[in-house]
TORBARO-339265 format. One line per field, with one value per atom (N, C-alpha, C, O, CB): residue number from 0; atom name; x, y, z. Coordinates in steps of 0.05 Angstrom, whole numbers, plus 32768, in hexadecimal, padded with zeros to 4 digits. Glycine has a CB too. Example, Ala and Ser with C-alpha at 12.3 -4.5 7.8 and 13.67 -1.06 7.14 Angstrom:
seq (0, 0, 0, 0, 0, 1, 1, 1, 1, 1) .
atom (N, CA, C, O, CB, N, CA, C, O, CB) .
X (8108, 80F6, 8108, 811D, 80E2, 8101, 8111, 8102, 810C, 811A) .
Y (7F8E, 7FA6, 7FBE, 7FBE, 7FA7, 7FD3, 7FEB, 8001, 8017, 7FF4) .
Z (809C, 809C, 809C, 80A9, 80B5, 808E, 808F, 809D, 80A1, 8072) .
END
This chain:
seq (0, 0, 0, 0, 0, 1, 1, 1, 1, 1, 2, 2, 2, 2, 2, 3, 3, 3, 3, 3, 4, 4, 4, 4, 4, 5, 5, 5, 5, 5, 6, 6, 6, 6, 6, 7, 7, 7, 7, 7, 8, 8, 8, 8, 8, 9, 9, 9, 9, 9, 10, 10, 10, 10, 10, 11, 11, 11, 11, 11, 12, 12, 12, 12, 12, 13, 13, 13, 13, 13, 14, 14, 14, 14, 14, 15, 15, 15, 15, 15, 16, 16, 16, 16, 16, 17, 17, 17, 17, 17, 18, 18, 18, 18, 18, 19, 19, 19, 19, 19, 20, 20, 20, 20, 20, 21, 21, 21, 21, 21, 22, 22, 22, 22, 22, 23, 23, 23, 23, 23, 24, 24, 24, 24, 24, 25, 25, 25, 25, 25, 26, 26, 26, 26, 26, 27, 27, 27, 27, 27, 28, 28, 28, 28, 28, 29, 29, 29, 29, 29, 30, 30, 30, 30, 30, 31, 31, 31, 31, 31, 32, 32, 32, 32, 32, 33, 33, 33, 33, 33, 34, 34, 34, 34, 34, 35, 35, 35, 35, 35, 36, 36, 36, 36, 36, 37, 37, 37, 37, 37, 38, 38, 38, 38, 38, 39, 39, 39, 39, 39, 40, 40, 40, 40, 40, 41, 41, 41, 41, 41, 42, 42, 42, 42, 42, 43, 43, 43, 43, 43, 44, 44, 44, 44, 44, 45, 45, 45, 45, 45, 46, 46, 46, 46, 46, 47, 47, 47, 47, 47, 48, 48, 48, 48, 48, 49, 49, 49, 49, 49, 50, 50, 50, 50, 50, 51, 51, 51, 51, 51, 52, 52, 52, 52, 52, 53, 53, 53, 53, 53, 54, 54, 54, 54, 54, 55, 55, 55, 55, 55, 56, 56, 56, 56, 56, 57, 57, 57, 57, 57, 58, 58, 58, 58, 58, 59, 59, 59, 59, 59, 60, 60, 60, 60, 60, 61, 61, 61, 61, 61, 62, 62, 62, 62, 62, 63, 63, 63, 63, 63, 64, 64, 64, 64, 64, 65, 65, 65, 65, 65, 66, 66, 66, 66, 66, 67, 67, 67, 67, 67, 68, 68, 68, 68, 68, 69, 69, 69, 69, 69, 70, 70, 70, 70, 70, 71, 71, 71, 71, 71, 72, 72, 72, 72, 72, 73, 73, 73, 73, 73, 74, 74, 74, 74, 74, 75, 75, 75, 75, 75, 76, 76, 76, 76, 76, 77, 77, 77, 77, 77, 78, 78, 78, 78, 78, 79, 79, 79, 79, 79, 80, 80, 80, 80, 80, 81, 81, 81, 81, 81, 82, 82, 82, 82, 82, 83, 83, 83, 83, 83, 84, 84, 84, 84, 84, 85, 85, 85, 85, 85, 86, 86, 86, 86, 86) .
atom (N, CA, C, O, CB, N, CA, C, O, CB, N, CA, C, O, CB, N, CA, C, O, CB, N, CA, C, O, CB, N, CA, C, O, CB, N, CA, C, O, CB, N, CA, C, O, CB, N, CA, C, O, CB, N, CA, C, O, CB, N, CA, C, O, CB, N, CA, C, O, CB, N, CA, C, O, CB, N, CA, C, O, CB, N, CA, C, O, CB, N, CA, C, O, CB, N, CA, C, O, CB, N, CA, C, O, CB, N, CA, C, O, CB, N, CA, C, O, CB, N, CA, C, O, CB, N, CA, C, O, CB, N, CA, C, O, CB, N, CA, C, O, CB, N, CA, C, O, CB, N, CA, C, O, CB, N, CA, C, O, CB, N, CA, C, O, CB, N, CA, C, O, CB, N, CA, C, O, CB, N, CA, C, O, CB, N, CA, C, O, CB, N, CA, C, O, CB, N, CA, C, O, CB, N, CA, C, O, CB, N, CA, C, O, CB, N, CA, C, O, CB, N, CA, C, O, CB, N, CA, C, O, CB, N, CA, C, O, CB, N, CA, C, O, CB, N, CA, C, O, CB, N, CA, C, O, CB, N, CA, C, O, CB, N, CA, C, O, CB, N, CA, C, O, CB, N, CA, C, O, CB, N, CA, C, O, CB, N, CA, C, O, CB, N, CA, C, O, CB, N, CA, C, O, CB, N, CA, C, O, CB, N, CA, C, O, CB, N, CA, C, O, CB, N, CA, C, O, CB, N, CA, C, O, CB, N, CA, C, O, CB, N, CA, C, O, CB, N, CA, C, O, CB, N, CA, C, O, CB, N, CA, C, O, CB, N, CA, C, O, CB, N, CA, C, O, CB, N, CA, C, O, CB, N, CA, C, O, CB, N, CA, C, O, CB, N, CA, C, O, CB, N, CA, C, O, CB, N, CA, C, O, CB, N, CA, C, O, CB, N, CA, C, O, CB, N, CA, C, O, CB, N, CA, C, O, CB, N, CA, C, O, CB, N, CA, C, O, CB, N, CA, C, O, CB, N, CA, C, O, CB, N, CA, C, O, CB, N, CA, C, O, CB, N, CA, C, O, CB, N, CA, C, O, CB, N, CA, C, O, CB, N, CA, C, O, CB, N, CA, C, O, CB, N, CA, C, O, CB, N, CA, C, O, CB, N, CA, C, O, CB) .
X (847C, 8463, 845C, 846E, 8464, 8443, 8439, 8427, 8417, 842A, 8429, 8417, 8402, 8408, 8426, 83E9, 83D3, 83C1, 83C0, 83C2, 83B3, 83A1, 8385, 8382, 83AD, 8372, 8356, 8349, 834E, 8346, 8338, 8329, 830C, 82FF, 832B, 8301, 82E5, 82D7, 82DD, 82E0, 82C4, 82B6, 829B, 828B, 82B3, 8297, 827F, 8267, 826A, 8282, 824F, 8237, 8233, 8241, 821E, 8220, 821B, 8215, 8219, 8204, 820C, 8206, 821F, 821D, 81F2, 8236, 824F, 8256, 8249, 824E, 826B, 8275, 8263, 8265, 8290, 8252, 8241, 8252, 8265, 8230, 824C, 825B, 8273, 8280, 8248, 8279, 828F, 82AA, 82AF, 828F, 82BA, 82D5, 82EA, 82E3, 82DB, 8302, 8317, 8319, 831B, 8333, 8319, 831C, 8304, 8308, 831F, 82EC, 82D4, 82D5, 82CF, 82BA, 82DD, 82DE, 82F4, 82EF, 82E5, 830A, 831F, 8315, 8319, 8338, 8307, 82FC, 82E7, 82E7, 82EF, 82D6, 82C2, 82D0, 82C6, 82B0, 82E5, 82F4, 8300, 82FF, 8309, 830D, 831A, 8306, 830E, 8327, 82ED, 82D9, 82D7, 82CD, 82BE, 82E0, 82DD, 82F7, 82F8, 82D0, 830C, 8326, 832A, 8325, 833D, 8334, 833A, 8358, 8366, 832A, 8363, 8380, 8388, 839F, 8387, 8377, 837D, 8382, 838F, 8367, 8378, 837C, 8399, 83A1, 8368, 83A7, 83C4, 83C8, 83DC, 83D4, 83B5, 83B7, 83C6, 83BF, 839A, 83DA, 83EA, 83E0, 83DE, 8407, 83D9, 83D1, 83C1, 83C6, 83EA, 83AE, 83A1, 83A0, 839F, 8384, 83A0, 839F, 8389, 8388, 83BB, 8377, 8361, 8364, 8368, 8345, 8362, 8364, 834D, 8346, 837F, 8340, 832A, 8334, 834A, 831C, 8324, 832A, 8311, 82FC, 8333, 8314, 82FD, 82E6, 82CF, 8306, 82ED, 82D8, 82CF, 82BA, 82E3, 82DD, 82D5, 82ED, 82F4, 82CB, 82F9, 8310, 8324, 831C, 8308, 833D, 8353, 835C, 8361, 836A, 835E, 8367, 8382, 8384, 8352, 8396, 83AF, 83B3, 83AF, 83C7, 83BA, 83BC, 83D9, 83E7, 83AA, 83E1, 83FC, 83F6, 83EB, 840E, 83FD, 83F5, 840E, 8421, 83E1, 840E, 8423, 8422, 840C, 8422, 8439, 8439, 844D, 845B, 841E, 844E, 8461, 8455, 8463, 8479, 843B, 842D, 841B, 8405, 841D, 8423, 8413, 83F7, 83E4, 8421, 83F4, 83DA, 83C7, 83B0, 83DC, 83D0, 83C0, 83B8, 83A1, 83CF, 83CB, 83C5, 83B0, 839D, 83DF, 83B2, 839E, 8382, 836E, 83A6, 8382, 8368, 835C, 8344, 836C, 836C, 8362, 8358, 8343, 8378, 8366, 835D, 8342, 8330, 8372, 833F, 8325, 830F, 82F8, 8327, 8315, 8301, 82F8, 82E0, 830C, 830B, 8304, 82F2, 82DF, 831D, 82F9, 82E8, 82CC, 82B8, 82F5, 82CA, 82B0, 829F, 8288, 82B2, 82AD, 829F, 8296, 827F, 82B2, 82A7, 82A0, 8288, 8275, 82B7, 8288, 8272, 8258, 8243, 8279, 825A, 8242, 8236, 821E, 8249, 8246, 823D, 823C, 8239, 824E, 823F, 8240, 822C, 8230, 825D, 8216, 8202, 820D, 8204, 81ED, 8221, 822C, 823B, 823F, 8240, 8242, 8250, 823D, 8246, 8267, 8223, 8210, 8213, 8216, 81F3, 8213, 8216, 8232, 8236, 8203, 8246, 8262, 826C, 8261, 8274, 8280, 828C, 82AB, 82B6, 8286, 82B7, 82D4, 82DF, 82D5, 82DD, 82F4, 8301, 831E, 832D, 82FF) .
Y (80F0, 80FB, 8113, 8122, 8103, 8115, 812A, 813D, 8134, 811D, 8156, 816A, 8171, 8177, 8184, 8170, 8178, 818C, 818C, 815F, 819C, 81B0, 81AE, 81A7, 81CD, 81B6, 81B8, 81CE, 81D2, 819D, 81DD, 81F3, 81EA, 81E3, 820E, 81EB, 81E6, 8201, 8211, 81D4, 8206, 821F, 821D, 820C, 8228, 822E, 822D, 8237, 8247, 823E, 822D, 8238, 8255, 825F, 8227, 8262, 827F, 8284, 829B, 8289, 8271, 8275, 8274, 8279, 825F, 826E, 826E, 8253, 823F, 8282, 8253, 823A, 822F, 8218, 823E, 8240, 8238, 8231, 8240, 8220, 821B, 8213, 8202, 81F8, 8205, 81FD, 81EC, 81F9, 8210, 81E5, 81EB, 81F4, 81E5, 81D2, 81F1, 81EE, 81E0, 81C3, 81B1, 81EE, 81BE, 81A3, 8191, 817A, 81A3, 819C, 818C, 8185, 816E, 819C, 8198, 8193, 817E, 816D, 81AD, 8180, 816C, 8150, 813D, 8173, 814E, 8135, 812A, 8112, 8138, 813B, 8133, 8128, 8114, 814A, 8134, 812A, 810F, 80FD, 813E, 810D, 80F3, 80DC, 80C5, 80F6, 80E1, 80CC, 80BE, 80A8, 80D6, 80CC, 80C2, 80B9, 80B4, 80D7, 80B8, 80AF, 8092, 8089, 80C1, 8083, 8067, 8063, 8074, 8054, 804C, 8047, 8048, 804F, 802C, 8040, 8040, 805D, 8060, 8033, 8071, 808D, 8096, 80AB, 809F, 8088, 808E, 80AA, 80B8, 808C, 80B3, 80CD, 80CA, 80B9, 80DA, 80DA, 80DA, 80EF, 80EA, 80DF, 8106, 811C, 8130, 8134, 812A, 813D, 8154, 816B, 8167, 814D, 8182, 819B, 81AC, 81B1, 81AB, 81B6, 81C6, 81E2, 81E4, 81BA, 81F6, 8212, 8222, 8221, 821F, 8231, 8243, 8258, 8262, 8250, 825F, 8274, 8286, 8280, 8268, 829B, 82AD, 829F, 82A6, 82C6, 828B, 827E, 8264, 8259, 8278, 825A, 8240, 8234, 823D, 822D, 821F, 8212, 820A, 8202, 81F9, 820D, 8202, 81E8, 81E7, 8217, 81D4, 81BA, 81B3, 81B4, 81A3, 81AC, 81A4, 8186, 817E, 81B5, 8177, 815A, 8152, 815C, 814B, 813F, 8132, 8115, 8106, 8136, 810D, 80F2, 80E3, 80EE, 80F4, 80C9, 80B8, 80B5, 80B5, 809C, 80B3, 80B0, 80C3, 80D2, 80B4, 80C2, 80D3, 80E1, 80EC, 80C3, 80E0, 80ED, 8104, 80FE, 80D8, 811D, 8133, 8135, 813C, 814D, 812E, 812F, 811A, 8121, 812A, 8102, 80EE, 80F6, 80F2, 80D3, 8102, 810B, 8121, 8120, 8116, 8133, 8149, 813E, 8146, 815E, 812B, 811F, 8110, 8112, 810C, 8101, 80F2, 8104, 80FF, 80DF, 811A, 812D, 8139, 813B, 8144, 8140, 814B, 8136, 813D, 8155, 811D, 8108, 8103, 80FF, 80EE, 8104, 8101, 8119, 8115, 8100, 8131, 8148, 8145, 814A, 8162, 813C, 8138, 8123, 8127, 812E, 810D, 80F9, 8104, 80FE, 80E1, 8113, 811F, 8132, 8131, 812E, 8143, 8155, 8146, 814E, 8168, 8132, 8123, 8112, 810C, 8110, 810B, 80F9, 8105, 80F7, 80E1, 811F, 812D, 8143, 8158, 8137, 8141, 8156, 8172, 8185, 814F, 8173, 818D, 819B, 81B3, 818A, 818C, 8197, 819A, 81A0, 8185, 8197, 819B, 81B6, 81CA, 8198, 81B6, 81CE, 81DA, 81EF, 81E3, 81CD, 81D6, 81CE, 81BC, 81C9, 81DC, 81D7, 81D4, 81DB, 81EF, 81C9, 81C6, 81D9, 81DA, 81A9, 81E7, 81F9, 81F0, 81FC, 8217) .
Z (83BF, 83C8, 83B6, 83AF, 83E6, 83B0, 839E, 83AE, 83BF, 8386, 83A8, 83B4, 839F, 8388, 83BD, 83A7, 8395, 83A4, 83BD, 838B, 8395, 83A1, 8395, 837E, 839E, 83A6, 839C, 83AC, 83C4, 839F, 839F, 83AD, 83AF, 839B, 839E, 83C7, 83CB, 83CE, 83DF, 83E5, 83BC, 83BA, 83C9, 83C1, 839D, 83DC, 83EC, 83DC, 83C9, 8406, 83E2, 83D5, 83DD, 83EF, 83DC, 83D2, 83D7, 83F5, 83FE, 83C6, 8403, 841F, 8431, 8449, 8429, 8425, 8434, 8440, 843A, 8449, 8450, 845C, 8472, 847A, 8467, 847D, 8493, 84AB, 84B2, 848B, 84B8, 84D0, 84CA, 84DD, 84E3, 84B1, 84AA, 84B2, 84AB, 848D, 84C0, 84C7, 84B6, 84A8, 84E5, 84B8, 84A9, 84B2, 84A2, 84AE, 84CD, 84D7, 84CF, 84C8, 84F5, 84D1, 84CA, 84AC, 84A5, 84D1, 849C, 847F, 8479, 8468, 846F, 8486, 8483, 848B, 847C, 8495, 84A1, 84AA, 8496, 8491, 84C6, 848B, 8478, 845F, 8453, 8471, 8456, 843F, 8445, 8435, 8436, 845C, 8464, 8464, 845F, 847F, 8469, 8469, 844E, 844C, 8471, 8439, 841E, 8411, 83F9, 840C, 8421, 8417, 841E, 8435, 8423, 840B, 840F, 840C, 8401, 83FB, 8415, 8412, 83F4, 83EE, 841E, 83E2, 83C6, 83BB, 83A7, 83B6, 83C9, 83C1, 83C6, 83BA, 83CF, 83D7, 83DC, 83E8, 83E2, 83C3, 83F8, 8406, 8420, 8430, 840B, 8423, 843C, 8450, 8468, 8436, 8445, 8457, 8447, 842F, 8464, 8454, 8447, 845B, 8474, 843E, 8450, 8460, 8455, 843C, 8461, 8465, 845D, 8469, 8482, 8464, 8459, 8463, 8458, 8440, 845B, 846A, 8461, 844E, 8451, 847A, 843B, 8428, 8424, 842F, 840C, 8416, 8411, 8403, 8407, 8401, 83F2, 83E2, 83EE, 83E6, 83C7, 8402, 840E, 841D, 8432, 83F8, 8411, 841D, 8407, 83F1, 842D, 840E, 83FD, 8409, 8421, 83FA, 83F9, 8403, 83F5, 83DD, 83FD, 8406, 83FB, 8402, 8419, 8407, 83EF, 83F1, 83EE, 83DD, 83DC, 83FF, 83FC, 83F6, 8406, 8416, 83DE, 83D4, 83CB, 83C1, 83BD, 83D0, 83C7, 83A8, 839D, 83D4, 839C, 837F, 8373, 8381, 8373, 8358, 834A, 8332, 8321, 8341, 8331, 831A, 8324, 832F, 830A, 8321, 832B, 831F, 832D, 8325, 8306, 82F9, 8306, 830C, 82DB, 830A, 8317, 8334, 833C, 8318, 8342, 835D, 835D, 836D, 836B, 834B, 8349, 8342, 834D, 8334, 832F, 8327, 833F, 8344, 830F, 834D, 8364, 837A, 8387, 836F, 837F, 8393, 838C, 839D, 8396, 8373, 836A, 836B, 8372, 834D, 8365, 8367, 8383, 8389, 835B, 8396, 83B2, 83BB, 83C9, 83C4, 83B2, 83B9, 83AE, 83BB, 83AE, 8395, 8389, 8398, 839D, 836C, 83A0, 83B0, 83CB, 83D4, 83B4, 83D8, 83F2, 83EF, 83FF, 83FE, 83DA, 83D5, 83D0, 83DA, 83BE, 83BF, 83B7, 83CE, 83CE, 83A0, 83E2, 83F7, 8413, 8426, 83F7, 8415, 842F, 842F, 8422, 8435, 843E, 843F, 8445, 843B, 8452, 8457, 845E, 8447, 8448, 8475, 8433, 841B, 8403, 83ED, 8414, 8408, 83F2, 83E5, 83F2, 83FD, 83CB, 83BA, 83BA, 83AE, 83C5, 83C5, 83C3, 83A7, 839B, 83D9, 839E, 8384, 8387, 839C, 8370, 8373, 8372, 835D, 8346, 836C, 8364, 8350, 834D, 833D, 8358) .
END
């Protein structure tokens, strides 16, 4: 199992009403079995949210790329994440 991280950066208006659990649920909506995600943990930060991913596999670079792609997909397809960025 591989651990990967991604930071979701809130727009200038802040996180709004998004909570850690809601953000986690919104991300899970965009995860498929092919993504090989076992678990994600979302924690609020000063800039937005930190997301920690536990993914099946043995290649850390692939896990990191997949985590970022899932974040991009969630941002692009979730109105509540409009204007969010990935760091």
